[in-house]
All heavy atoms as TSV, in Angstrom:
chain	resi	resn	atom	element	x	y	z
A	1	MET	N	N	-17.028	-2.466	-11.847
A	1	MET	CA	C	-16.720	-2.369	-10.433
A	1	MET	C	C	-15.228	-2.604	-10.237
A	1	MET	O	O	-14.673	-3.572	-10.721
A	1	MET	CB	C	-17.547	-3.427	-9.683
A	1	MET	CG	C	-17.382	-3.349	-8.181
A	1	MET	SD	S	-18.452	-4.497	-7.301
A	1	MET	CE	C	-19.991	-3.644	-7.381
A	2	GLY	N	N	-14.533	-1.696	-9.522
A	2	GLY	CA	C	-13.102	-1.816	-9.289
A	2	GLY	C	C	-12.779	-2.819	-8.194
A	2	GLY	O	O	-13.642	-3.224	-7.417
A	3	ASP	N	N	-11.516	-3.229	-8.138
A	3	ASP	CA	C	-11.084	-4.204	-7.140
A	3	ASP	C	C	-11.296	-3.697	-5.718
A	3	ASP	O	O	-11.651	-4.462	-4.833
A	3	ASP	CB	C	-9.618	-4.582	-7.351
A	3	ASP	CG	C	-9.416	-5.455	-8.571
A	3	ASP	OD1	O	-10.374	-6.136	-8.978
A	3	ASP	OD2	O	-8.306	-5.464	-9.118
A	4	ALA	N	N	-11.072	-2.417	-5.474
A	4	ALA	CA	C	-11.276	-1.869	-4.129
A	4	ALA	C	C	-12.730	-2.018	-3.716
A	4	ALA	O	O	-13.031	-2.300	-2.559
A	4	ALA	CB	C	-10.853	-0.403	-4.062
A	5	GLU	N	N	-13.632	-1.862	-4.666
A	5	GLU	CA	C	-15.052	-2.029	-4.363
A	5	GLU	C	C	-15.374	-3.492	-4.070
A	5	GLU	O	O	-16.214	-3.786	-3.228
A	5	GLU	CB	C	-15.906	-1.511	-5.519
A	5	GLU	CG	C	-15.809	-0.010	-5.693
A	5	GLU	CD	C	-16.465	0.472	-6.968
A	5	GLU	OE1	O	-16.309	-0.180	-8.008
A	5	GLU	OE2	O	-17.141	1.499	-6.893
A	6	LEU	N	N	-14.710	-4.402	-4.741
A	6	LEU	CA	C	-14.957	-5.825	-4.515
A	6	LEU	C	C	-14.439	-6.278	-3.153
A	6	LEU	O	O	-15.102	-7.034	-2.446
A	6	LEU	CB	C	-14.290	-6.669	-5.612
A	6	LEU	CG	C	-14.874	-6.544	-7.009
A	6	LEU	CD1	C	-14.040	-7.333	-8.010
A	6	LEU	CD2	C	-16.313	-7.038	-7.041
A	7	THR	N	N	-13.252	-5.825	-2.758
A	7	THR	CA	C	-12.676	-6.243	-1.484
A	7	THR	C	C	-13.162	-5.391	-0.326
A	7	THR	O	O	-13.088	-5.817	0.825
A	7	THR	CB	C	-11.132	-6.168	-1.519
A	7	THR	OG1	O	-10.744	-4.807	-1.704
A	7	THR	CG2	C	-10.548	-7.041	-2.601
A	8	GLY	N	N	-13.620	-4.192	-0.614
A	8	GLY	CA	C	-14.037	-3.282	0.441
A	8	GLY	C	C	-12.872	-2.533	1.073
A	8	GLY	O	O	-13.044	-1.832	2.054
A	9	VAL	N	N	-11.652	-2.685	0.504
A	9	VAL	CA	C	-10.459	-2.057	1.058
A	9	VAL	C	C	-9.760	-1.233	-0.022
A	9	VAL	O	O	-9.589	-1.687	-1.145
A	9	VAL	CB	C	-9.477	-3.117	1.606
A	9	VAL	CG1	C	-8.196	-2.469	2.097
A	9	VAL	CG2	C	-10.131	-3.934	2.706
A	10	HIS	N	N	-9.371	-0.024	0.347
A	10	HIS	CA	C	-8.601	0.836	-0.554
A	10	HIS	C	C	-7.230	1.062	0.056
A	10	HIS	O	O	-7.117	1.368	1.256
A	10	HIS	CB	C	-9.308	2.178	-0.755
A	10	HIS	CG	C	-8.470	3.223	-1.415
A	10	HIS	ND1	N	-7.990	3.088	-2.704
A	10	HIS	CD2	C	-7.995	4.413	-0.965
A	10	HIS	CE1	C	-7.268	4.155	-3.014
A	10	HIS	NE2	N	-7.262	4.971	-1.973
A	11	CYS	N	N	-6.188	0.898	-0.726
A	11	CYS	CA	C	-4.822	1.137	-0.273
A	11	CYS	C	C	-4.410	2.549	-0.679
A	11	CYS	O	O	-4.457	2.893	-1.855
A	11	CYS	CB	C	-3.864	0.113	-0.882
A	11	CYS	SG	S	-2.165	0.354	-0.331
A	12	ARG	N	N	-3.994	3.340	0.293
A	12	ARG	CA	C	-3.613	4.737	0.060
A	12	ARG	C	C	-2.114	4.883	-0.190
A	12	ARG	O	O	-1.544	5.955	0.012
A	12	ARG	CB	C	-4.011	5.587	1.262
A	12	ARG	CG	C	-5.510	5.656	1.491
A	12	ARG	CD	C	-5.873	6.624	2.615
A	12	ARG	NE	N	-5.419	7.972	2.292
A	12	ARG	CZ	C	-4.457	8.611	2.967
A	12	ARG	NH1	N	-3.854	8.069	3.980
A	12	ARG	NH2	N	-4.107	9.838	2.609
A	13	LEU	N	N	-1.461	3.840	-0.663
A	13	LEU	CA	C	-0.013	3.853	-0.854
A	13	LEU	C	C	0.434	5.004	-1.746
A	13	LEU	O	O	1.384	5.714	-1.426
A	13	LEU	CB	C	0.462	2.513	-1.414
A	13	LEU	CG	C	1.969	2.335	-1.576
A	13	LEU	CD1	C	2.694	2.585	-0.265
A	13	LEU	CD2	C	2.278	0.944	-2.101
A	14	ASP	N	N	-0.237	5.210	-2.849
A	14	ASP	CA	C	0.130	6.280	-3.787
A	14	ASP	C	C	0.094	7.646	-3.098
A	14	ASP	O	O	1.009	8.449	-3.252
A	14	ASP	CB	C	-0.825	6.249	-4.980
A	14	ASP	CG	C	-0.179	6.722	-6.265
A	14	ASP	OD1	O	1.059	6.708	-6.347
A	14	ASP	OD2	O	-0.919	7.092	-7.185
A	15	GLU	N	N	-0.952	7.895	-2.325
A	15	GLU	CA	C	-1.103	9.172	-1.637
A	15	GLU	C	C	-0.019	9.367	-0.575
A	15	GLU	O	O	0.555	10.450	-0.440
A	15	GLU	CB	C	-2.486	9.257	-0.999
A	15	GLU	CG	C	-3.616	9.239	-2.017
A	15	GLU	CD	C	-4.811	8.423	-1.535
A	15	GLU	OE1	O	-5.505	8.900	-0.616
A	15	GLU	OE2	O	-5.017	7.327	-2.083
A	16	LEU	N	N	0.262	8.313	0.186
A	16	LEU	CA	C	1.277	8.400	1.235
A	16	LEU	C	C	2.666	8.600	0.645
A	16	LEU	O	O	3.472	9.370	1.192
A	16	LEU	CB	C	1.235	7.153	2.119
A	16	LEU	CG	C	-0.039	6.996	2.963
A	16	LEU	CD1	C	-0.047	5.648	3.667
A	16	LEU	CD2	C	-0.181	8.129	3.963
A	17	LEU	N	N	2.947	7.931	-0.456
A	17	LEU	CA	C	4.242	8.128	-1.130
A	17	LEU	C	C	4.391	9.577	-1.581
A	17	LEU	O	O	5.439	10.203	-1.392
A	17	LEU	CB	C	4.380	7.189	-2.328
A	17	LEU	CG	C	4.617	5.715	-2.022
A	17	LEU	CD1	C	4.475	4.885	-3.285
A	17	LEU	CD2	C	5.986	5.498	-1.380
A	18	ALA	N	N	3.342	10.120	-2.190
A	18	ALA	CA	C	3.378	11.507	-2.672
A	18	ALA	C	C	3.578	12.481	-1.517
A	18	ALA	O	O	4.381	13.415	-1.623
A	18	ALA	CB	C	2.095	11.832	-3.430
A	19	GLU	N	N	2.880	12.267	-0.401
A	19	GLU	CA	C	3.008	13.143	0.759
A	19	GLU	C	C	4.428	13.145	1.310
A	19	GLU	O	O	4.896	14.149	1.845
A	19	GLU	CB	C	2.051	12.699	1.874
A	19	GLU	CG	C	0.599	12.992	1.590
A	19	GLU	CD	C	-0.328	12.373	2.622
A	19	GLU	OE1	O	0.149	11.845	3.665
A	19	GLU	OE2	O	-1.549	12.388	2.381
A	20	ARG	N	N	5.124	12.014	1.171
A	20	ARG	CA	C	6.457	11.891	1.731
A	20	ARG	C	C	7.565	12.106	0.701
A	20	ARG	O	O	8.743	12.018	1.012
A	20	ARG	CB	C	6.618	10.512	2.376
A	20	ARG	CG	C	5.865	10.461	3.708
A	20	ARG	CD	C	5.353	9.081	4.011
A	20	ARG	NE	N	4.675	9.023	5.298
A	20	ARG	CZ	C	3.415	9.400	5.494
A	20	ARG	NH1	N	2.694	9.902	4.502
A	20	ARG	NH2	N	2.853	9.289	6.687
A	21	GLY	N	N	7.173	12.364	-0.536
A	21	GLY	CA	C	8.152	12.578	-1.596
A	21	GLY	C	C	9.000	11.344	-1.868
A	21	GLY	O	O	10.166	11.457	-2.204
A	22	MET	N	N	8.397	10.193	-1.727
A	22	MET	CA	C	9.102	8.921	-1.907
A	22	MET	C	C	8.580	8.217	-3.151
A	22	MET	O	O	7.399	8.298	-3.473
A	22	MET	CB	C	8.898	8.026	-0.682
A	22	MET	CG	C	9.689	6.727	-0.721
A	22	MET	SD	S	9.366	5.653	0.705
A	22	MET	CE	C	10.255	6.495	1.975
A	23	THR	N	N	9.471	7.539	-3.856
A	23	THR	CA	C	9.058	6.773	-5.031
A	23	THR	C	C	8.749	5.336	-4.637
A	23	THR	O	O	9.195	4.851	-3.584
A	23	THR	CB	C	10.164	6.748	-6.099
A	23	THR	OG1	O	11.291	6.040	-5.565
A	23	THR	CG2	C	10.554	8.152	-6.533
A	24	LEU	N	N	8.025	4.662	-5.495
A	24	LEU	CA	C	7.720	3.253	-5.274
A	24	LEU	C	C	9.013	2.433	-5.310
A	24	LEU	O	O	9.175	1.483	-4.536
A	24	LEU	CB	C	6.740	2.763	-6.352
A	24	LEU	CG	C	5.980	1.483	-6.035
A	24	LEU	CD1	C	5.127	1.636	-4.791
A	24	LEU	CD2	C	5.107	1.088	-7.215
A	25	THR	N	N	9.949	2.846	-6.147
A	25	THR	CA	C	11.240	2.159	-6.238
A	25	THR	C	C	11.992	2.260	-4.920
A	25	THR	O	O	12.523	1.267	-4.418
A	25	THR	CB	C	12.094	2.755	-7.375
A	25	THR	OG1	O	11.376	2.607	-8.605
A	25	THR	CG2	C	13.431	2.064	-7.483
A	26	ARG	N	N	12.019	3.435	-4.341
A	26	ARG	CA	C	12.707	3.631	-3.054
A	26	ARG	C	C	12.055	2.804	-1.961
A	26	ARG	O	O	12.728	2.179	-1.147
A	26	ARG	CB	C	12.690	5.116	-2.701
A	26	ARG	CG	C	13.194	5.446	-1.330
A	26	ARG	CD	C	14.713	5.531	-1.321
A	26	ARG	NE	N	15.199	5.662	0.023
A	26	ARG	CZ	C	15.377	6.803	0.667
A	26	ARG	NH1	N	15.093	7.943	0.061
A	26	ARG	NH2	N	15.830	6.816	1.894
A	27	LEU	N	N	10.722	2.784	-1.923
A	27	LEU	CA	C	10.002	1.989	-0.933
A	27	LEU	C	C	10.328	0.513	-1.103
A	27	LEU	O	O	10.569	-0.195	-0.132
A	27	LEU	CB	C	8.493	2.225	-1.030
A	27	LEU	CG	C	7.643	1.459	-0.024
A	27	LEU	CD1	C	7.967	1.889	1.408
A	27	LEU	CD2	C	6.168	1.645	-0.324
A	28	SER	N	N	10.364	0.064	-2.352
A	28	SER	CA	C	10.695	-1.323	-2.654
A	28	SER	C	C	12.060	-1.692	-2.080
A	28	SER	O	O	12.230	-2.761	-1.473
A	28	SER	CB	C	10.679	-1.541	-4.172
A	28	SER	OG	O	11.154	-2.819	-4.505
A	29	GLU	N	N	13.025	-0.813	-2.261
A	29	GLU	CA	C	14.376	-1.050	-1.744
A	29	GLU	C	C	14.393	-1.083	-0.222
A	29	GLU	O	O	15.059	-1.908	0.386
A	29	GLU	CB	C	15.332	0.033	-2.254
A	29	GLU	CG	C	15.575	-0.038	-3.741
A	29	GLU	CD	C	16.243	1.211	-4.307
A	29	GLU	OE1	O	16.439	2.201	-3.542
A	29	GLU	OE2	O	16.548	1.214	-5.509
A	30	GLU	N	N	13.638	-0.193	0.400
A	30	GLU	CA	C	13.628	-0.096	1.862
A	30	GLU	C	C	12.950	-1.289	2.532
A	30	GLU	O	O	13.384	-1.720	3.591
A	30	GLU	CB	C	12.958	1.196	2.312
A	30	GLU	CG	C	13.835	2.404	2.136
A	30	GLU	CD	C	13.330	3.615	2.889
A	30	GLU	OE1	O	12.645	3.462	3.921
A	30	GLU	OE2	O	13.638	4.731	2.433
A	31	VAL	N	N	11.874	-1.787	1.927
A	31	VAL	CA	C	11.107	-2.852	2.589
A	31	VAL	C	C	11.406	-4.240	2.048
A	31	VAL	O	O	10.960	-5.233	2.622
A	31	VAL	CB	C	9.586	-2.583	2.555
A	31	VAL	CG1	C	9.245	-1.298	3.268
A	31	VAL	CG2	C	9.048	-2.568	1.144
A	32	GLY	N	N	12.146	-4.322	0.935
A	32	GLY	CA	C	12.482	-5.629	0.384
A	32	GLY	C	C	11.316	-6.346	-0.271
A	32	GLY	O	O	11.231	-7.566	-0.254
A	33	VAL	N	N	10.420	-5.568	-0.846
A	33	VAL	CA	C	9.267	-6.111	-1.572
A	33	VAL	C	C	9.401	-5.669	-3.024
A	33	VAL	O	O	9.769	-4.522	-3.293
A	33	VAL	CB	C	7.932	-5.602	-0.966
A	33	VAL	CG1	C	6.742	-6.067	-1.772
A	33	VAL	CG2	C	7.803	-6.056	0.487
A	34	SER	N	N	9.104	-6.564	-3.947
A	34	SER	CA	C	9.292	-6.249	-5.363
A	34	SER	C	C	8.407	-5.088	-5.808
A	34	SER	O	O	7.321	-4.853	-5.260
A	34	SER	CB	C	8.998	-7.469	-6.231
A	34	SER	OG	O	7.608	-7.716	-6.292
A	35	LEU	N	N	8.890	-4.382	-6.824
A	35	LEU	CA	C	8.100	-3.300	-7.419
A	35	LEU	C	C	6.748	-3.799	-7.918
A	35	LEU	O	O	5.742	-3.115	-7.773
A	35	LEU	CB	C	8.872	-2.698	-8.596
A	35	LEU	CG	C	9.674	-1.454	-8.316
A	35	LEU	CD1	C	10.517	-1.076	-9.515
A	35	LEU	CD2	C	8.806	-0.317	-7.881
A	36	VAL	N	N	6.750	-4.982	-8.501
A	36	VAL	CA	C	5.503	-5.554	-9.026
A	36	VAL	C	C	4.490	-5.743	-7.905
A	36	VAL	O	O	3.322	-5.355	-8.030
A	36	VAL	CB	C	5.774	-6.889	-9.758
A	36	VAL	CG1	C	4.485	-7.584	-10.115
A	36	VAL	CG2	C	6.611	-6.653	-11.001
A	37	ASN	N	N	4.940	-6.319	-6.781
A	37	ASN	CA	C	4.010	-6.556	-5.669
A	37	ASN	C	C	3.518	-5.250	-5.053
A	37	ASN	O	O	2.344	-5.131	-4.697
A	37	ASN	CB	C	4.653	-7.442	-4.607
A	37	ASN	CG	C	4.709	-8.880	-5.044
A	37	ASN	OD1	O	3.983	-9.316	-5.923
A	37	ASN	ND2	N	5.600	-9.636	-4.440
A	38	LEU	N	N	4.396	-4.261	-4.946
A	38	LEU	CA	C	3.962	-2.964	-4.422
A	38	LEU	C	C	3.000	-2.280	-5.388
A	38	LEU	O	O	2.054	-1.623	-4.964
A	38	LEU	CB	C	5.166	-2.066	-4.146
A	38	LEU	CG	C	6.000	-2.428	-2.927
A	38	LEU	CD1	C	7.203	-1.488	-2.812
A	38	LEU	CD2	C	5.179	-2.401	-1.653
A	39	SER	N	N	3.232	-2.440	-6.677
A	39	SER	CA	C	2.344	-1.863	-7.676
A	39	SER	C	C	0.950	-2.487	-7.597
A	39	SER	O	O	-0.061	-1.783	-7.699
A	39	SER	CB	C	2.929	-2.048	-9.074
A	39	SER	OG	O	2.087	-1.476	-10.037
A	40	VAL	N	N	0.900	-3.785	-7.400
A	40	VAL	CA	C	-0.390	-4.477	-7.246
A	40	VAL	C	C	-1.134	-3.907	-6.038
A	40	VAL	O	O	-2.329	-3.625	-6.099
A	40	VAL	CB	C	-0.176	-6.008	-7.112
A	40	VAL	CG1	C	-1.435	-6.704	-6.627
A	40	VAL	CG2	C	0.267	-6.600	-8.440
A	41	LEU	N	N	-0.414	-3.719	-4.943
A	41	LEU	CA	C	-1.005	-3.161	-3.734
A	41	LEU	C	C	-1.468	-1.727	-3.971
A	41	LEU	O	O	-2.604	-1.360	-3.655
A	41	LEU	CB	C	0.023	-3.209	-2.603
A	41	LEU	CG	C	-0.434	-2.779	-1.225
A	41	LEU	CD1	C	-1.551	-3.680	-0.716
A	41	LEU	CD2	C	0.737	-2.794	-0.263
A	42	LYS	N	N	-0.611	-0.926	-4.584
A	42	LYS	CA	C	-0.901	0.490	-4.844
A	42	LYS	C	C	-2.137	0.677	-5.722
A	42	LYS	O	O	-2.902	1.623	-5.543
A	42	LYS	CB	C	0.317	1.141	-5.511
A	42	LYS	CG	C	0.142	2.591	-5.861
A	42	LYS	CD	C	1.386	3.161	-6.494
A	42	LYS	CE	C	1.527	2.751	-7.913
A	42	LYS	NZ	N	1.220	3.753	-8.896
A	43	ASN	N	N	-2.335	-0.246	-6.649
A	43	ASN	CA	C	-3.448	-0.127	-7.599
A	43	ASN	C	C	-4.696	-0.880	-7.167
A	43	ASN	O	O	-5.597	-1.130	-7.979
A	43	ASN	CB	C	-2.990	-0.587	-8.985
A	43	ASN	CG	C	-1.971	0.360	-9.570
A	43	ASN	OD1	O	-2.180	1.565	-9.596
A	43	ASN	ND2	N	-0.845	-0.169	-10.018
A	44	ASP	N	N	-4.759	-1.218	-5.873
A	44	ASP	CA	C	-5.939	-1.896	-5.295
A	44	ASP	C	C	-6.257	-3.226	-5.964
A	44	ASP	O	O	-7.410	-3.616	-6.059
A	44	ASP	CB	C	-7.178	-0.985	-5.341
A	44	ASP	CG	C	-7.136	0.104	-4.299
A	44	ASP	OD1	O	-6.528	-0.119	-3.239
A	44	ASP	OD2	O	-7.715	1.176	-4.537
A	45	ARG	N	N	-5.226	-3.919	-6.437
A	45	ARG	CA	C	-5.452	-5.234	-7.045
A	45	ARG	C	C	-5.039	-6.375	-6.125
A	45	ARG	O	O	-5.209	-7.534	-6.466
A	45	ARG	CB	C	-4.705	-5.336	-8.378
A	45	ARG	CG	C	-5.358	-4.468	-9.453
A	45	ARG	CD	C	-4.620	-4.567	-10.761
A	45	ARG	NE	N	-3.409	-3.731	-10.611
A	45	ARG	CZ	C	-2.247	-3.994	-11.183
A	45	ARG	NH1	N	-2.108	-5.027	-11.958
A	45	ARG	NH2	N	-1.215	-3.211	-10.997
A	46	ALA	N	N	-4.505	-6.051	-4.949
A	46	ALA	CA	C	-4.067	-7.091	-4.008
A	46	ALA	C	C	-5.275	-7.727	-3.330
A	46	ALA	O	O	-6.230	-7.051	-2.974
A	46	ALA	CB	C	-3.139	-6.493	-2.959
A	47	LYS	N	N	-5.208	-9.018	-3.166
A	47	LYS	CA	C	-6.265	-9.753	-2.473
A	47	LYS	C	C	-5.855	-10.063	-1.037
A	47	LYS	O	O	-6.680	-10.392	-0.207
A	47	LYS	CB	C	-6.576	-11.065	-3.202
A	47	LYS	CG	C	-7.022	-10.883	-4.638
A	47	LYS	CD	C	-8.361	-10.198	-4.722
A	47	LYS	CE	C	-8.850	-10.189	-6.145
A	47	LYS	NZ	N	-9.162	-8.873	-6.636
A	48	ALA	N	N	-4.547	-9.961	-0.755
A	48	ALA	CA	C	-4.026	-10.250	0.584
A	48	ALA	C	C	-2.689	-9.544	0.750
A	48	ALA	O	O	-2.056	-9.155	-0.231
A	48	ALA	CB	C	-3.843	-11.752	0.763
A	49	ILE	N	N	-2.275	-9.390	2.013
A	49	ILE	CA	C	-0.960	-8.825	2.317
A	49	ILE	C	C	-0.462	-9.486	3.601
A	49	ILE	O	O	-1.233	-9.694	4.536
A	49	ILE	CB	C	-1.019	-7.280	2.461
A	49	ILE	CG1	C	0.383	-6.701	2.684
A	49	ILE	CG2	C	-1.990	-6.840	3.521
A	49	ILE	CD1	C	0.460	-5.186	2.612
A	50	ARG	N	N	0.802	-9.839	3.621
A	50	ARG	CA	C	1.391	-10.423	4.822
A	50	ARG	C	C	1.523	-9.340	5.882
A	50	ARG	O	O	1.841	-8.187	5.575
A	50	ARG	CB	C	2.769	-10.996	4.521
A	50	ARG	CG	C	2.725	-12.208	3.651
A	50	ARG	CD	C	4.125	-12.679	3.352
A	50	ARG	NE	N	4.044	-13.726	2.356
A	50	ARG	CZ	C	4.764	-14.818	2.372
A	50	ARG	NH1	N	5.670	-14.994	3.323
A	50	ARG	NH2	N	4.617	-15.729	1.459
A	51	PHE	N	N	1.319	-9.731	7.138
A	51	PHE	CA	C	1.474	-8.776	8.227
A	51	PHE	C	C	2.883	-8.202	8.244
A	51	PHE	O	O	3.065	-7.011	8.488
A	51	PHE	CB	C	1.158	-9.417	9.573
A	51	PHE	CG	C	-0.313	-9.682	9.793
A	51	PHE	CD1	C	-0.704	-10.723	10.611
A	51	PHE	CD2	C	-1.287	-8.894	9.218
A	51	PHE	CE1	C	-2.046	-10.973	10.833
A	51	PHE	CE2	C	-2.637	-9.138	9.434
A	51	PHE	CZ	C	-3.014	-10.186	10.253
A	52	SER	N	N	3.884	-9.019	7.972
A	52	SER	CA	C	5.271	-8.536	7.989
A	52	SER	C	C	5.491	-7.466	6.914
A	52	SER	O	O	6.196	-6.483	7.138
A	52	SER	CB	C	6.252	-9.690	7.806
A	52	SER	OG	O	6.009	-10.371	6.586
A	53	THR	N	N	4.866	-7.644	5.756
A	53	THR	CA	C	4.960	-6.641	4.687
A	53	THR	C	C	4.227	-5.370	5.089
A	53	THR	O	O	4.728	-4.258	4.893
A	53	THR	CB	C	4.376	-7.201	3.378
A	53	THR	OG1	O	5.100	-8.369	3.013
A	53	THR	CG2	C	4.422	-6.180	2.256
A	54	LEU	N	N	3.070	-5.519	5.655
A	54	LEU	CA	C	2.275	-4.378	6.100
A	54	LEU	C	C	3.043	-3.547	7.130
A	54	LEU	O	O	3.128	-2.322	7.010
A	54	LEU	CB	C	0.953	-4.882	6.688
A	54	LEU	CG	C	-0.085	-3.874	7.095
A	54	LEU	CD1	C	-0.477	-2.976	5.935
A	54	LEU	CD2	C	-1.300	-4.604	7.642
A	55	ILE	N	N	3.636	-4.219	8.098
A	55	ILE	CA	C	4.406	-3.522	9.128
A	55	ILE	C	C	5.625	-2.827	8.518
A	55	ILE	O	O	5.930	-1.671	8.845
A	55	ILE	CB	C	4.838	-4.497	10.242
A	55	ILE	CG1	C	3.617	-5.048	10.979
A	55	ILE	CG2	C	5.820	-3.841	11.216
A	55	ILE	CD1	C	2.742	-3.997	11.633
A	56	ALA	N	N	6.323	-3.505	7.612
A	56	ALA	CA	C	7.515	-2.916	6.973
A	56	ALA	C	C	7.147	-1.662	6.187
A	56	ALA	O	O	7.864	-0.648	6.244
A	56	ALA	CB	C	8.188	-3.938	6.064
A	57	ILE	N	N	6.048	-1.701	5.459
A	57	ILE	CA	C	5.600	-0.536	4.688
A	57	ILE	C	C	5.250	0.610	5.631
A	57	ILE	O	O	5.656	1.759	5.422
A	57	ILE	CB	C	4.408	-0.889	3.773
A	57	ILE	CG1	C	4.864	-1.821	2.654
A	57	ILE	CG2	C	3.763	0.376	3.208
A	57	ILE	CD1	C	3.731	-2.415	1.841
A	58	CYS	N	N	4.514	0.300	6.681
A	58	CYS	CA	C	4.116	1.340	7.629
A	58	CYS	C	C	5.323	1.948	8.334
A	58	CYS	O	O	5.360	3.157	8.568
A	58	CYS	CB	C	3.114	0.784	8.640
A	58	CYS	SG	S	1.483	0.505	7.918
A	59	GLU	N	N	6.319	1.128	8.660
A	59	GLU	CA	C	7.530	1.664	9.283
A	59	GLU	C	C	8.288	2.567	8.321
A	59	GLU	O	O	8.747	3.648	8.693
A	59	GLU	CB	C	8.426	0.525	9.768
A	59	GLU	CG	C	7.902	-0.147	11.016
A	59	GLU	CD	C	8.746	-1.329	11.463
A	59	GLU	OE1	O	9.690	-1.728	10.745
A	59	GLU	OE2	O	8.446	-1.863	12.547
A	60	ALA	N	N	8.403	2.156	7.065
A	60	ALA	CA	C	9.120	2.956	6.065
A	60	ALA	C	C	8.416	4.276	5.786
A	60	ALA	O	O	9.063	5.293	5.519
A	60	ALA	CB	C	9.281	2.156	4.773
A	61	LEU	N	N	7.091	4.266	5.844
A	61	LEU	CA	C	6.317	5.472	5.562
A	61	LEU	C	C	5.953	6.237	6.833
A	61	LEU	O	O	5.303	7.289	6.756
A	61	LEU	CB	C	5.037	5.113	4.796
A	61	LEU	CG	C	5.229	4.541	3.405
A	61	LEU	CD1	C	3.882	4.117	2.807
A	61	LEU	CD2	C	5.915	5.539	2.497
A	62	ASP	N	N	6.348	5.702	7.984
A	62	ASP	CA	C	6.024	6.309	9.274
A	62	ASP	C	C	4.533	6.613	9.369
A	62	ASP	O	O	4.105	7.752	9.574
A	62	ASP	CB	C	6.854	7.584	9.495
A	62	ASP	CG	C	6.733	8.102	10.919
A	62	ASP	OD1	O	6.523	7.277	11.839
A	62	ASP	OD2	O	6.825	9.328	11.123
A	63	CYS	N	N	3.741	5.561	9.172
A	63	CYS	CA	C	2.294	5.715	9.221
A	63	CYS	C	C	1.677	4.545	9.986
A	63	CYS	O	O	2.326	3.527	10.209
A	63	CYS	CB	C	1.698	5.797	7.816
A	63	CYS	SG	S	1.747	4.250	6.878
A	64	ALA	N	N	0.433	4.709	10.336
A	64	ALA	CA	C	-0.329	3.645	10.978
A	64	ALA	C	C	-1.000	2.804	9.897
A	64	ALA	O	O	-1.222	3.265	8.767
A	64	ALA	CB	C	-1.384	4.244	11.906
A	65	ILE	N	N	-1.336	1.586	10.256
A	65	ILE	CA	C	-2.000	0.689	9.298
A	65	ILE	C	C	-3.288	1.330	8.777
A	65	ILE	O	O	-3.580	1.254	7.591
A	65	ILE	CB	C	-2.274	-0.684	9.941
A	65	ILE	CG1	C	-0.952	-1.398	10.216
A	65	ILE	CG2	C	-3.175	-1.537	9.056
A	65	ILE	CD1	C	-1.065	-2.636	11.092
A	66	GLY	N	N	-4.011	2.009	9.650
A	66	GLY	CA	C	-5.267	2.655	9.267
A	66	GLY	C	C	-5.094	3.837	8.329
A	66	GLY	O	O	-6.060	4.283	7.718
A	67	GLU	N	N	-3.886	4.345	8.216
A	67	GLU	CA	C	-3.613	5.404	7.248
A	67	GLU	C	C	-3.334	4.812	5.874
A	67	GLU	O	O	-3.555	5.458	4.856
A	67	GLU	CB	C	-2.401	6.232	7.674
A	67	GLU	CG	C	-2.621	7.053	8.925
A	67	GLU	CD	C	-1.354	7.734	9.357
A	67	GLU	OE1	O	-0.597	7.122	10.135
A	67	GLU	OE2	O	-1.132	8.885	8.909
A	68	LEU	N	N	-2.816	3.580	5.863
A	68	LEU	CA	C	-2.476	2.905	4.611
A	68	LEU	C	C	-3.681	2.193	4.001
A	68	LEU	O	O	-3.952	2.326	2.819
A	68	LEU	CB	C	-1.345	1.904	4.847
A	68	LEU	CG	C	-0.878	1.090	3.646
A	68	LEU	CD1	C	-0.280	1.997	2.571
A	68	LEU	CD2	C	0.131	0.039	4.077
A	69	LEU	N	N	-4.403	1.468	4.830
A	69	LEU	CA	C	-5.563	0.700	4.366
A	69	LEU	C	C	-6.834	1.287	4.965
A	69	LEU	O	O	-6.950	1.399	6.183
A	69	LEU	CB	C	-5.435	-0.769	4.763
A	69	LEU	CG	C	-4.215	-1.507	4.245
A	69	LEU	CD1	C	-4.172	-2.919	4.815
A	69	LEU	CD2	C	-4.197	-1.540	2.729
A	70	VAL	N	N	-7.764	1.646	4.104
A	70	VAL	CA	C	-9.033	2.214	4.545
A	70	VAL	C	C	-10.180	1.492	3.848
A	70	VAL	O	O	-9.995	0.845	2.823
A	70	VAL	CB	C	-9.105	3.736	4.244
A	70	VAL	CG1	C	-8.041	4.484	5.023
A	70	VAL	CG2	C	-8.997	4.019	2.762
A	71	ARG	N	N	-11.368	1.602	4.411
A	71	ARG	CA	C	-12.535	1.022	3.763
A	71	ARG	C	C	-12.826	1.770	2.466
A	71	ARG	O	O	-12.776	2.999	2.428
A	71	ARG	CB	C	-13.757	1.083	4.672
A	71	ARG	CG	C	-13.637	0.116	5.837
A	71	ARG	CD	C	-14.880	0.054	6.635
A	71	ARG	NE	N	-15.952	-0.515	5.807
A	71	ARG	CZ	C	-17.182	-0.691	6.229
A	71	ARG	NH1	N	-17.517	-0.339	7.441
A	71	ARG	NH2	N	-18.096	-1.214	5.455
A	72	ALA	N	N	-13.124	1.026	1.430
A	72	ALA	CA	C	-13.413	1.628	0.125
A	72	ALA	C	C	-14.793	2.285	0.169
A	72	ALA	O	O	-15.723	1.761	0.792
A	72	ALA	CB	C	-13.378	0.579	-0.974
A	73	GLU	N	N	-14.876	3.426	-0.480
A	73	GLU	CA	C	-16.178	4.116	-0.596
A	73	GLU	C	C	-17.023	3.336	-1.588
A	73	GLU	O	O	-16.552	2.886	-2.621
A	73	GLU	CB	C	-15.951	5.542	-1.103
A	73	GLU	CG	C	-15.008	6.335	-0.248
A	73	GLU	CD	C	-15.695	7.411	0.511
A	73	GLU	OE1	O	-16.811	7.779	0.132
A	73	GLU	OE2	O	-15.108	7.893	1.494
A	74	ARG	N	N	-18.245	3.209	-1.291
A	74	ARG	CA	C	-19.159	2.472	-2.189
A	74	ARG	C	C	-20.017	3.414	-2.983
A	74	ARG	O	O	-20.272	4.478	-2.740
A	74	ARG	CB	C	-20.033	1.510	-1.395
A	74	ARG	CG	C	-19.197	0.426	-0.795
A	74	ARG	CD	C	-20.060	-0.638	-0.183
A	74	ARG	NE	N	-19.203	-1.599	0.466
A	74	ARG	CZ	C	-18.954	-2.793	-0.002
A	74	ARG	NH1	N	-19.509	-3.208	-1.096
A	74	ARG	NH2	N	-18.177	-3.620	0.635
């Protein structure tokens, strides 16, 4: 069972980055979050996220929170 299945939340960061032609490195620079932490989020291994980080990511990607975080398919 994957982490997204355990938490019930899937992070669409990889898909949103691809749609916008942005790298994880560029996002890291824009939002001031380490590559390691963004990678954890991108790979559905995060157990929590700060609201300030969530807002910064959504602003950088010009997306809504519901586009970034969705319920995991079971």
